[in-house]
C-alpha positions in Angstrom: 74.5 70.8 165.8 74.3 67.2 164.6 72.8 66.4 161.2 70.0 64.5 162.9 69.1 67.4 165.2 69.3 69.8 162.2 66.8 67.6 160.2 64.4 67.5 163.2 64.6 71.3 163.6 64.2 71.8 159.8 61.2 69.5 159.7 59.6 71.4 162.6 60.2 74.7 161.0 58.7 73.5 157.7 55.7 72.1 159.5 55.2 75.4 161.3 55.4 77.4 158.1 53.0 75.0 156.4 50.5 75.3 159.3 50.9 79.1 159.2 50.2 79.2 155.4 47.1 77.0 155.8 45.8 79.2 158.6 46.4 82.3 156.5 44.6 80.6 153.6 41.7 79.7 155.8 41.5 83.3 157.1 41.7 84.8 153.6 38.4 85.9 152.2 37.0 83.4 149.7 37.0 84.3 146.0 33.9 83.6 143.9 33.6 82.4 140.3 30.1 82.1 138.8 30.0 80.3 135.4 26.6 81.1 134.1 25.4 79.6 130.8 22.3 80.3 128.8 19.4 78.2 127.6 21.0 75.1 129.1 18.7 72.6 130.9 19.4 70.2 133.7 20.4 67.2 131.6 22.8 68.9 129.2 25.7 67.4 131.0 27.6 64.1 130.5 27.6 63.5 134.3 23.8 63.9 134.3 23.5 60.9 131.9 23.1 62.8 128.6 23.9 60.2 125.9 25.3 62.7 123.4 26.9 65.8 124.8 30.4 65.7 126.2 31.2 68.0 129.1 34.4 66.6 130.7 35.3 69.8 132.6 32.0 70.3 134.2 31.8 66.6 134.9 35.1 67.0 136.8 33.8 70.0 138.6 30.9 67.9 139.8 33.3 65.2 141.0 35.1 67.8 143.1 31.9 69.4 144.4 28.2 68.7 144.6 25.6 68.5 141.8 22.0 69.6 142.6 19.6 67.5 140.5 16.4 69.4 141.4 17.7 72.9 140.9 15.1 75.2 139.3 14.6 78.8 138.2 11.8 80.9 139.6 11.3 82.5 136.1 12.5 80.8 132.9 13.7 83.7 130.8 17.1 85.3 130.4 16.7 88.8 131.9 14.4 88.1 134.8 16.3 85.0 135.8 19.6 87.1 135.9 17.9 89.7 138.0 17.0 86.9 140.4 20.7 85.8 140.4 21.9 89.2 141.5 19.2 90.1 143.9 18.2 86.7 145.4 14.6 87.7 144.8 11.5 86.5 143.0 10.4 88.7 140.1 7.4 89.8 142.2 9.9 91.5 144.5 12.8 92.7 142.3 10.3 94.1 139.8 12.2 93.3 136.6 9.4 92.0 134.5 11.2 92.4 131.2 14.7 93.2 130.0 14.9 96.6 131.7 16.9 97.2 134.9 15.3 95.5 137.9 13.9 97.8 140.6 15.8 96.4 143.6 18.5 99.0 144.7 21.9 98.0 143.3 23.3 98.3 146.8 21.3 95.2 147.8 22.8 92.9 145.1 25.7 90.5 145.9 28.2 92.3 143.6 27.6 95.6 145.3 27.8 94.2 148.8 31.1 92.4 148.0 32.6 95.4 146.3 31.7 97.5 149.3 33.6 95.0 151.4 36.8 95.1 149.5 36.3 92.7 146.6 37.5 93.2 143.1 34.3 92.7 141.1 34.0 91.6 137.5 31.2 90.8 135.0 31.8 89.3 131.5 29.3 88.8 128.7 25.5 88.8 128.9 23.7 91.3 131.0 20.1 91.7 129.6 18.8 94.0 132.3 18.7 97.4 130.7 21.8 99.5 130.4 24.7 97.7 132.0 26.0 99.5 135.2 29.6 99.4 134.2 30.5 101.9 136.9 29.5 99.3 139.5 32.2 96.9 138.4 36.0 97.0 138.6 36.2 95.1 135.3 33.3 94.5 132.9 32.5 93.6 129.3 28.9 93.3 128.1 27.7 91.6 124.9 25.2 89.0 123.8 22.9 88.2 120.9 25.3 87.0 118.3 27.6 84.0 118.1 30.3 85.8 116.0 31.8 89.2 116.5 34.1 91.4 114.4 36.6 92.9 116.7 38.2 96.4 116.3 41.3 94.9 114.6 39.1 93.2 112.0 39.4 89.6 113.2 36.3 87.5 114.0 35.8 85.8 117.3 33.2 83.5 118.6 31.2 84.7 121.6 32.4 81.9 123.8 36.0 82.4 122.9 35.5 86.1 123.7 34.1 85.1 127.1 37.2 83.0 127.7 39.7 85.8 126.7 37.9 88.3 128.9 37.8 86.0 131.8 41.5 85.3 131.5 42.2 89.0 131.3 40.3 89.6 134.5 42.1 86.9 136.4 45.6 87.9 135.1 45.2 91.6 135.7 43.3 91.6 139.0 45.0 93.0 142.1 46.3 89.9 143.9 46.0 91.5 147.4 42.2 91.7 147.1 39.7 88.8 146.9 37.6 88.7 143.7 34.2 87.8 142.4 33.7 87.2 138.7 30.5 86.3 136.8 31.2 84.8 133.4 27.8 85.2 131.7 27.9 83.0 128.6 25.6 83.7 125.6 25.8 80.0 124.5 23.9 77.9 124.2 21.3 80.5 123.3 20.3 80.6 119.6 21.1 83.5 117.4 17.5 84.1 116.7 18.0 86.3 113.6 20.0 83.5 111.8 18.2 80.7 110.0 20.9 78.4 111.3 20.1 79.4 114.9 23.2 77.7 116.5 26.6 78.6 115.1 29.5 76.8 116.7 33.2 77.3 116.1 34.5 75.5 112.9 36.7 73.1 114.9 33.6 71.9 116.8 31.8 70.6 113.7 33.6 67.3 113.9 31.9 66.6 117.2 28.7 64.4 117.1 28.8 63.9 113.3 28.0 60.2 113.5 25.6 60.4 116.4 21.8 60.3 116.2 20.3 62.6 118.8 17.4 60.8 120.6 14.0 62.5 120.1 12.0 63.0 123.3 9.0 60.7 123.7 6.7 63.8 124.1 8.0 65.6 121.0 4.9 64.7 119.1 1.8 66.3 117.5 -0.3 64.5 120.1 1.8 66.1 122.9 1.3 69.5 121.2 -2.4 69.0 121.1 -2.5 68.3 124.8 -1.4 71.8 125.7 -4.1 74.3 126.8 -6.5 75.4 124.0 -5.0 78.9 123.7 -1.7 77.4 122.5 -1.9 77.8 118.7 0.5 78.2 115.8 1.1 81.8 116.7 2.5 80.9 120.1 6.2 81.9 120.3 7.3 78.5 121.5 5.5 76.9 118.5 6.9 79.5 116.1 10.5 78.7 117.2 9.7 75.0 117.1 9.1 75.5 113.4 12.5 77.3 113.1 14.4 74.4 114.7 12.5 71.1 115.0 9.7 70.7 112.5 11.6 68.0 110.4 13.7 65.1 111.5 16.7 66.4 109.5 16.4 69.9 111.0 16.1 68.4 114.5 19.3 66.5 114.2 21.2 69.5 112.7 20.0 71.9 115.4 20.5 69.7 118.3 24.0 68.7 117.3 25.0 72.4 116.9 23.4 73.1 120.2 25.4 70.4 121.9 28.6 71.7 120.1 28.0 75.1 121.7 27.6 73.4 125.1 30.9 71.6 124.7 32.6 74.9 123.8 31.2 76.4 127.0 32.5 73.4 128.9 36.0 73.9 127.3 36.1 77.5 128.4 35.0 76.6 131.9 37.9 74.2 132.0 40.4 76.9 130.9 39.1 79.4 133.4 39.3 76.8 136.3 42.8 75.8 135.2 43.9 79.4 135.4 42.7 79.5 139.0 44.7 76.4 139.7 47.8 77.9 138.1 47.4 81.0 140.2 47.1 78.9 143.3 43.7 80.2 144.3 41.4 77.4 143.2 41.2 75.9 146.7 40.2 79.3 148.1 37.5 79.9 145.4 33.8 79.1 145.5 33.0 77.9 142.0 29.4 77.8 140.8 28.1 76.6 137.5 24.4 77.1 136.6 22.2 78.6 133.9 19.4 81.1 133.5 16.6 78.7 132.3 16.0 75.3 130.9 15.1 74.6 127.3 12.6 72.6 125.2 14.2 70.1 122.9 10.9 69.9 121.0 8.9 68.4 124.0 5.2 69.3 123.8 5.9 70.5 120.3 7.7 73.6 121.6 11.1 75.3 121.5 12.8 77.7 123.9 11.6 78.1 127.5 9.1 80.3 129.5 6.5 77.9 130.6 6.4 75.8 133.9 7.2 72.4 132.4 10.1 70.5 133.8 12.2 71.0 130.6 11.9 74.7 131.0 12.4 75.3 134.8 15.0 72.6 135.7 18.6 73.8 135.3 22.0 72.4 136.3 23.8 73.5 139.4 27.2 72.4 140.5 29.0 73.9 143.5 32.7 73.4 144.3 33.2 74.9 147.7 36.6 74.7 149.5 34.8 74.1 152.8 33.0 71.0 151.5 33.9 67.9 153.4 35.7 65.2 151.3 32.8 62.8 152.0 30.4 65.1 150.2 32.4 65.7 147.1 31.1 63.9 144.0 27.7 63.5 145.6 24.3 64.6 144.3 21.6 66.4 146.2 17.9 66.2 145.2 16.5 69.1 147.3 14.8 72.0 145.7 17.5 74.6 145.2 16.5 77.7 143.3 18.0 80.6 141.3 17.2 82.9 144.2 19.5 80.9 146.5 22.7 81.8 144.7 23.1 85.3 146.0 22.7 84.5 149.7 24.9 81.4 149.2 27.7 83.6 147.8 27.3 86.2 150.6 27.4 83.6 153.3 30.5 81.9 151.9 32.3 85.3 151.8 31.3 86.2 155.3 28.8 88.8 154.4 25.3 89.2 155.7 22.5 88.9 153.2 20.0 91.8 153.2 16.6 91.0 154.7 15.1 91.7 151.2 16.8 88.5 149.8 14.4 85.6 149.6 16.7 82.7 148.9 18.5 80.4 151.2 22.2 79.5 151.8 22.7 76.2 149.9 25.8 75.5 151.8 23.6 74.2 154.6 22.9 71.2 152.5 26.6 70.1 152.4 28.3 71.7 155.4 25.8 70.6 158.1 26.2 67.1 159.6 22.4 67.1 160.2 20.2 67.6 157.2 18.5 71.0 157.6 14.9 71.7 157.1 14.5 72.6 153.4 11.7 73.7 151.0 9.4 71.0 149.7 7.7 73.3 147.1 8.1 76.6 145.4 6.2 79.3 143.5 7.0 79.8 139.8 6.1 83.0 137.8 6.5 84.3 134.3 4.9 87.4 132.8 3.2 87.8 129.5 5.6 88.6 126.6 5.7 89.2 122.8 2.3 90.7 122.6 0.7 87.6 124.1 2.6 85.1 122.0 4.2 84.1 125.3 1.2 83.8 127.7 1.8 84.5 131.4 2.2 81.4 133.5 2.5 80.6 137.2 2.8 77.3 139.1 3.1 75.6 142.5 5.9 73.0 142.0 6.4 70.0 144.2 8.3 66.7 143.6 5.1 64.7 143.2 2.5 67.3 142.0 2.4 70.5 140.0 -0.3 73.0 139.8 -0.2 75.4 136.8 -2.1 78.6 136.4 -2.4 80.7 133.3 -3.6 84.0 134.7 -4.8 85.8 131.5 -6.9 82.9 130.6 -7.8 81.9 134.2 -6.9 78.4 133.2 -5.8 75.7 135.6 -3.9 72.5 135.2 -2.9 69.7 137.6 -0.3 67.1 137.0 0.7 64.0 139.0 4.5 64.0 138.3 5.0 60.5 139.8 2.6 58.9 137.4 3.0 61.5 134.6 6.6 62.9 134.6 6.2 64.3 131.1 3.2 66.4 132.2 0.6 65.4 129.6 -2.4 64.2 131.6 -4.1 67.2 133.1 -6.1 66.1 136.1 -7.6 69.5 137.0 -11.1 68.5 135.8 -11.0 65.0 137.2 -13.4 64.7 140.2 -11.2 62.1 141.8 -8.5 64.8 142.3 -10.8 67.7 143.3 -9.4 67.7 146.9 -5.8 67.8 145.7 -6.7 70.6 143.3 -8.3 72.6 146.1 -5.4 72.1 148.4 -2.8 73.1 145.8 -4.8 76.1 144.7 -4.9 77.4 148.3 -1.1 76.8 148.8 -0.3 78.4 145.4 -2.1 81.6 146.5 -0.1 81.6 149.8 3.3 81.2 148.1 2.4 83.8 145.5 1.7 86.3 148.2 4.9 85.4 150.0 7.0 86.1 146.9 6.1 89.8 146.9 
């Protein structure tokens, strides 16, 4: 055999092996990694234009996938939102109205369906839905509520570092012959409510943002606070926590810088976990999703935390890196209404599993895999139950891009906002005769969507 003929034959064999490997990779079930942060709103990302926080790893993830800029939660509170993540359902259907276990049968959740179909299933970190069902996972650790933990050997570890160590243990000990699904449920950037400092980053992070002045929102004023419904008083939980964190300029700067330090720490851990996937050679067969359980007031409306239907509370980040995504879609943004209830059916569809009919969300992949833009929702129903003995009043809403109707059921109080003219939601038009027809139309549609959420 001549050298030239040998080289041709060798090249042909190499190409055949490569093609066979690609085919096997494409046939292999897709892995899933969900990076799920806490109390982190839509603009707490460098790539979203935040002028302070640095999130280089998530920014890179967005450049390799798609970022959804109008992604929202259907209930802005930790436990209920997480129940919606697992079940693909509104609170009205999954029945988890507090921090107890949701009522939807576990067999109808995406982790249960994937485990039944051969997946190695893991959950790390925050659970917040009653007693964690450890027996339903192949690997699990459950913890939240504090930023620092004393481990059995006596050393202290930050909650985000603990998340990282547990995630790496899962990935390095998993059976490589099985596909995996892992949820890394961060506690950061949630405050440690029992600590007067609230946000407690790792010491090495304290050098970040030292010489930065965090901008104060235009509607973080007493006038904005006074524009809230009349039943919002100093006993309101959002107002109480505003006093904990934001009631002086000095406190605002300290709290926000530490909040952003926690966010950068989460970003760093996301980078480490994604790099491990890359080292193992499975990143390009893994669906990676980054999102959070609810938004967060940075003192807007004179409030802290979340719960209510304002944009700061309900809009959260969503980045999806899907190996099936065409190159031309990578690095793009999408402004359609995607919701927390969409993640479960999206995960199931990507892994070749059929979503139960009880799931109410939609497969988001239709927005980046289809050549033709699919019909998509133009509005959605928002709901939040009463909490804290009434210090968190129940709220509901019909949310559109241009208008929002809010309803406070205990007080039977309505609000109407023109989001185009009033994006910071301060000018209630519900009592303006000029908008009576719009109020009537939205009130009717609100009732229809509320019924459909059950």
